[in-house]
C-alpha positions as CSV (number, residue, x, y, z in Angstrom):
1,M,145.4,3.3,169.4
2,M,142.8,0.0,167.7
3,Q,144.4,-3.0,167.0
4,Y,143.2,-4.2,164.2
5,N,142.1,-7.9,163.3
6,I,143.2,-10.1,160.4
7,V,142.7,-13.3,158.6
8,D,145.6,-15.4,156.8
9,L,144.2,-17.4,154.1
10,F,146.4,-19.6,152.6
11,S,148.2,-19.3,156.0
12,G,150.9,-22.3,155.8
13,C,153.3,-21.8,158.8
14,G,152.1,-18.0,159.3
15,G,155.2,-16.1,158.1
16,F,153.0,-13.3,156.6
17,S,150.8,-13.1,159.4
18,Y,153.8,-13.0,162.0
19,G,155.0,-9.9,160.3
20,F,152.0,-8.3,161.2
21,E,151.5,-9.7,164.7
22,S,155.0,-8.1,165.7
23,A,153.3,-4.7,163.7
24,G,150.6,-4.8,166.1
25,F,148.0,-6.6,164.6
26,N,145.9,-9.2,166.2
27,V,145.9,-12.3,164.0
28,L,142.4,-14.5,164.7
29,L,142.6,-17.0,162.3
30,G,145.1,-18.8,159.3
31,V,143.3,-21.1,157.4
32,D,145.3,-23.7,155.4
33,N,144.7,-27.3,154.0
34,D,147.8,-28.8,155.8
35,E,147.6,-30.3,158.9
36,K,152.0,-29.7,160.1
37,S,151.5,-26.1,158.9
38,L,148.6,-25.4,160.7
39,K,150.0,-27.0,164.2
40,T,152.9,-24.6,163.6
41,F,150.8,-21.9,162.7
42,E,149.0,-22.4,166.6
43,K,152.4,-23.0,168.1
44,N,153.6,-19.6,167.1
45,H,150.3,-17.4,166.9
46,K,149.3,-17.8,170.6
47,N,145.8,-16.1,170.3
48,S,145.0,-17.2,167.2
49,K,143.6,-20.9,166.0
50,G,144.4,-22.7,162.8
51,L,141.8,-24.0,160.5
52,K,142.1,-26.6,158.2
53,L,139.8,-26.1,155.7
54,D,139.8,-26.9,151.8
55,L,138.9,-23.7,150.2
56,H,137.9,-25.5,146.8
57,E,134.9,-26.4,149.0
58,D,131.6,-24.2,148.5
59,E,131.1,-24.4,152.2
60,A,134.5,-23.4,153.2
61,I,133.4,-19.3,153.8
62,D,130.6,-20.4,155.8
63,T,132.7,-22.1,157.9
64,I,135.2,-19.2,158.4
65,I,132.4,-17.0,159.0
66,E,131.0,-19.7,162.0
67,K,134.7,-19.5,163.6
68,L,135.1,-16.2,163.6
69,G,131.8,-15.6,165.3
70,D,131.1,-12.2,166.1
71,K,134.6,-10.5,166.1
72,V,135.6,-8.0,163.0
73,V,137.6,-8.9,160.8
74,D,139.7,-5.5,159.4
75,V,142.0,-7.1,157.2
76,I,142.3,-10.2,155.1
77,I,145.7,-10.8,153.8
78,A,146.3,-14.2,151.3
79,G,148.7,-15.7,149.4
80,P,146.8,-18.2,147.2
81,P,148.0,-20.7,144.5
82,C,147.9,-18.8,141.2
83,Q,146.2,-22.2,139.6
84,G,143.1,-19.8,141.0
85,F,143.2,-18.0,137.8
86,S,141.3,-18.9,134.7
87,L,143.4,-19.4,131.7
88,T,140.7,-17.7,129.5
89,G,140.0,-14.9,131.2
90,R,136.3,-15.6,132.1
91,R,135.2,-16.5,135.5
92,D,133.7,-20.3,135.1
93,E,132.0,-20.8,138.5
94,N,132.5,-24.9,137.8
95,D,136.3,-24.3,138.2
96,K,137.8,-25.8,141.4
97,R,140.9,-23.6,140.5
98,N,138.9,-20.5,140.2
99,K,136.9,-21.4,143.6
100,L,140.5,-21.3,145.1
101,F,141.3,-17.8,144.2
102,Y,137.8,-16.0,144.4
103,S,137.6,-17.3,148.6
104,V,139.7,-14.5,149.3
105,F,137.0,-11.7,147.7
106,K,134.0,-14.3,148.8
107,L,135.1,-13.9,152.6
108,A,135.7,-10.1,152.0
109,E,132.0,-10.0,150.6
110,K,130.9,-11.4,153.7
111,V,133.1,-9.6,156.5
112,N,133.5,-6.3,154.7
113,P,137.3,-5.9,155.5
114,K,139.2,-2.6,155.5
115,A,142.0,-3.6,153.8
116,I,143.0,-7.1,151.6
117,I,146.6,-7.9,150.8
118,I,147.5,-10.6,147.9
119,E,151.1,-12.1,147.8
120,N,152.1,-14.1,145.0
121,V,155.1,-14.9,142.6
122,P,156.3,-12.1,140.4
123,G,155.0,-13.7,136.9
124,L,151.4,-13.1,138.4
125,A,151.6,-10.4,136.8
126,T,152.0,-11.7,133.3
127,L,150.5,-14.9,133.9
128,Y,147.6,-16.2,131.0
129,E,148.7,-13.0,129.4
130,G,148.1,-10.7,132.1
131,Q,144.4,-11.7,133.1
132,A,145.2,-13.1,136.4
133,K,146.6,-9.2,137.7
134,K,143.6,-8.3,135.6
135,T,141.4,-10.1,137.2
136,I,142.2,-9.1,140.9
137,L,142.3,-5.9,140.1
138,E,138.6,-5.8,138.8
139,E,137.7,-7.8,142.3
140,F,139.4,-4.8,144.4
141,Y,136.8,-2.7,141.9
142,K,134.0,-4.4,142.5
143,L,134.2,-4.3,146.0
144,G,134.9,-0.8,145.7
145,F,138.2,-0.7,147.0
146,T,141.2,1.1,145.5
147,S,143.9,-1.0,144.5
148,N,147.8,-0.8,144.0
149,F,150.3,-3.5,143.2
150,K,154.1,-3.8,143.2
151,V,156.9,-6.1,142.9
152,L,159.2,-5.9,146.0
153,F,162.7,-6.9,146.8
154,A,163.0,-8.6,149.9
155,P,166.8,-7.9,150.7
156,D,165.2,-4.4,150.4
157,Y,163.4,-5.0,153.6
158,E,166.2,-6.4,155.6
159,V,165.5,-9.9,154.3
160,P,169.0,-11.5,153.5
161,Q,167.9,-13.3,150.5
162,I,167.2,-12.8,147.0
163,R,163.5,-13.1,146.8
164,K,160.9,-11.0,144.5
165,R,157.2,-10.9,145.3
166,I,154.2,-9.1,144.0
167,F,151.8,-8.1,146.3
168,F,148.5,-6.6,145.9
169,V,146.9,-4.2,148.3
170,G,143.1,-3.2,148.2
171,L,141.7,-0.7,150.1
172,S,138.4,0.5,151.3
173,P,138.2,4.4,149.8
174,E,138.0,6.0,152.9
175,F,141.6,4.8,153.6
176,G,142.7,5.9,149.9
177,E,145.0,4.3,148.0
178,F,148.0,2.3,149.7
179,E,151.6,3.3,148.9
180,F,154.4,0.6,149.4
181,P,156.9,1.1,151.7
182,I,160.2,2.6,150.6
183,P,163.2,0.3,150.9
184,I,164.8,0.4,154.2
185,L,168.2,-0.5,153.1
186,K,170.5,0.2,150.2
187,E,172.1,-2.3,148.2
188,E,175.4,-2.0,150.2
189,E,173.8,-2.2,153.4
190,Y,172.0,-5.8,152.4
191,N,171.9,-8.3,155.3
192,T,174.2,-11.3,154.3
193,C,174.3,-14.9,154.6
194,E,177.0,-14.4,157.3
195,D,174.8,-11.6,159.0
196,A,172.1,-14.3,159.3
197,I,173.9,-17.2,160.3
198,S,177.2,-17.4,161.3
199,D,176.7,-17.6,165.1
200,L,174.8,-21.1,164.9
201,P,176.4,-24.4,165.6
202,T,178.6,-25.4,162.6
203,R,177.0,-28.9,162.1
204,E,180.2,-29.9,160.3
205,F,180.8,-33.3,161.8
206,E,177.5,-33.7,164.5
207,L,173.9,-33.4,163.0
208,G,172.6,-32.1,166.1
209,E,169.7,-32.0,168.3
210,E,165.7,-30.6,167.7
211,I,166.6,-28.8,170.8
212,D,169.7,-27.2,171.3
213,E,171.7,-24.6,172.9
214,Y,173.5,-21.6,171.1
215,D,177.6,-21.9,171.3
216,K,178.5,-18.8,170.1
217,E,177.5,-15.0,170.9
218,P,175.6,-13.5,168.2
219,K,177.8,-11.5,165.6
220,S,175.4,-9.1,164.5
221,E,172.4,-6.7,164.3
222,Y,170.7,-8.9,162.5
223,Q,171.5,-12.2,164.7
224,K,170.8,-10.0,168.0
225,R,167.4,-9.3,166.3
226,L,166.6,-12.8,165.7
227,R,167.8,-14.4,168.6
228,K,165.4,-12.0,170.9
229,G,163.2,-13.8,173.2
230,S,164.8,-17.2,172.4
231,T,166.2,-19.3,175.1
232,A,166.8,-22.4,173.4
233,L,168.0,-23.5,169.9
234,Y,165.3,-25.0,167.6
235,N,165.4,-27.4,164.0
236,H,169.1,-26.6,163.8
237,V,169.5,-30.4,162.8
238,S,171.6,-31.2,160.1
239,S,171.5,-33.9,157.0
240,K,173.7,-36.9,156.8
241,H,175.3,-36.7,152.9
242,T,176.9,-39.5,151.1
243,E,180.8,-39.4,150.5
244,H,180.0,-38.5,146.8
245,V,177.8,-35.6,147.6
246,I,180.1,-34.1,150.7
247,N,182.9,-34.6,147.6
248,V,181.0,-32.9,145.1
249,I,179.6,-29.8,147.1
250,S,183.3,-29.3,148.4
251,Q,184.4,-28.3,144.6
252,V,181.9,-26.0,144.4
253,P,183.8,-22.6,145.4
254,E,181.7,-19.9,147.5
255,G,179.0,-18.2,145.3
256,G,179.1,-21.4,142.7
257,N,177.0,-23.6,141.4
258,H,177.4,-26.7,139.1
259,K,178.9,-24.3,136.4
260,N,182.2,-24.4,138.2
261,L,182.4,-28.0,138.8
262,P,184.9,-30.0,136.9
263,P,183.9,-32.0,133.5
264,G,182.4,-35.3,134.7
265,V,181.6,-34.1,138.7
266,G,177.8,-33.6,139.7
267,D,176.6,-34.7,136.2
268,S,173.0,-35.6,138.1
269,R,172.2,-32.6,138.7
270,K,172.7,-29.7,136.0
271,F,169.5,-27.4,136.4
272,N,170.1,-23.7,136.9
273,E,169.9,-23.7,140.5
274,A,171.8,-27.1,141.0
275,W,175.0,-27.4,143.5
276,T,174.8,-23.8,144.4
277,R,176.6,-22.5,147.3
278,Y,176.0,-19.6,149.0
279,H,178.0,-16.4,149.6
280,S,179.0,-15.2,152.6
281,K,179.0,-11.5,151.4
282,K,175.6,-11.8,149.9
283,P,171.8,-12.4,150.4
284,S,171.0,-16.1,149.7
285,K,169.1,-17.3,146.9
286,T,165.7,-17.9,146.9
287,I,164.7,-20.3,149.5
288,D,162.3,-23.0,148.0
289,T,160.6,-25.9,149.7
290,G,163.2,-28.6,148.5
291,H,166.2,-27.9,150.1
292,R,168.6,-29.5,148.8
293,N,170.3,-28.0,145.7
294,H,171.7,-25.1,148.1
295,F,174.8,-25.4,150.3
296,H,176.1,-23.5,153.3
297,Y,178.5,-20.7,152.5
298,K,181.5,-22.7,154.2
299,F,180.2,-25.9,155.1
300,N,180.0,-29.2,153.0
301,R,176.2,-29.5,153.7
302,I,172.5,-28.2,153.1
303,P,171.6,-25.5,155.3
304,T,169.4,-26.5,158.7
305,V,165.7,-25.5,159.0
306,R,166.9,-23.0,161.2
307,E,169.7,-21.6,158.8
308,N,166.9,-21.4,156.1
309,A,164.2,-19.7,158.4
310,R,166.8,-17.3,159.4
311,L,167.4,-16.7,156.0
312,Q,164.0,-16.1,155.5
313,S,164.1,-13.8,158.7
314,F,161.8,-15.9,161.2
315,P,163.1,-15.2,164.6
316,D,164.3,-18.3,166.5
317,C,161.5,-18.1,168.7
318,F,159.4,-19.0,166.1
319,V,159.2,-23.0,166.2
320,F,158.5,-25.4,163.5
321,E,156.7,-28.8,163.9
322,G,156.8,-31.8,161.7
323,N,159.6,-34.0,160.4
324,K,162.6,-32.3,158.6
325,T,160.7,-32.1,155.5
326,Q,157.5,-30.7,156.2
327,Q,159.3,-28.1,158.0
328,N,161.5,-27.0,155.2
329,R,158.1,-26.8,153.2
330,Q,156.8,-24.6,155.5
331,V,160.0,-22.4,155.8
332,G,159.8,-22.2,151.9
333,N,156.6,-21.7,151.1
334,A,156.1,-18.4,153.2
335,V,156.4,-15.1,153.0
336,P,159.3,-13.6,155.1
337,P,158.2,-12.3,158.6
338,L,160.2,-9.2,158.1
339,L,158.7,-8.2,154.9
340,G,155.3,-8.8,156.3
341,F,156.3,-6.1,159.2
342,H,157.2,-3.6,156.9
343,I,153.9,-4.0,154.6
344,A,152.0,-3.7,158.0
345,K,153.4,-1.0,159.6
346,Q,152.9,0.9,156.3
347,L,149.1,-0.5,156.0
348,L,149.0,1.0,159.6
349,K,149.8,4.6,158.3
350,F,146.4,4.3,156.5
351,L,144.4,2.6,158.7
352,N,144.8,5.3,161.3
353,K,144.4,8.0,159.0
354,N,140.8,8.5,160.0
355,G,141.9,8.6,163.8
356,E,141.0,5.5,164.7
């Protein structure tokens, strides 16, 4: 069966494309403007290149084409920032934000892919009174592509995290109109925080090392899956908290937040996600890039990078580069690899319809 080539725009560390690679796709290139993210991308995509580019720039697409050489691009995947949509609903060639978004379609015009997949936050569907969604669908239409979109809920696709994202899939017309994969798990079957991270060293009294060892056997099928192929434990370093912070965290019940604290405690943070402790029997809250508002379901500390990576469905063999702040940003910005994997497996059904 044919192996399809993909280019990952706004790739970050490459969570989305890692899911595609796991499904059998060949990742040619990851394009981003963050150097540390690209270093992580190249470390974990062995046959791929990272390309540091500002997709605002007019010559960016030409640089990508030059880098690709004579390689065929079958699929473009992208998670462009939502600033790439015109506030007025009109395309303004002089608006840098538009150039950022339209780079996806400008590249498509050059390489004629079979499919394009765009990922973003669910609010994109209503952004600028729905103009952002309309713009994407219009661009697919201009290419002659069929298109479909849907908000997917990550726990339905084995990811132990409450995370919703909208996906737009455009296909070259010979492949029909994309149908999204049906959920893999029912609510009572969702992978939980405990399923995801209970086998990792506690880091209750020690910070740990950037390269360390496991001290327990896997306790769930999910843990077995994510530990496969990993001989060492990476990025599982705890943060040092003040006694005050530890004291506040200790008073938050499992699954609770700042609303469950006694009067006068934790008053420095009172927004929605403040002082949130995960629940061992449920998926985690959405992993963000700041990483300092959520806490371990049992221990009085924030999750480590590896714990957050597990909750995002990154396997343990996926190693993050940079300092801890950079690593957490990479994890939080990523599309969960397992979500990417299930979309990729579904896409293969359409691409292979013609017997290729």
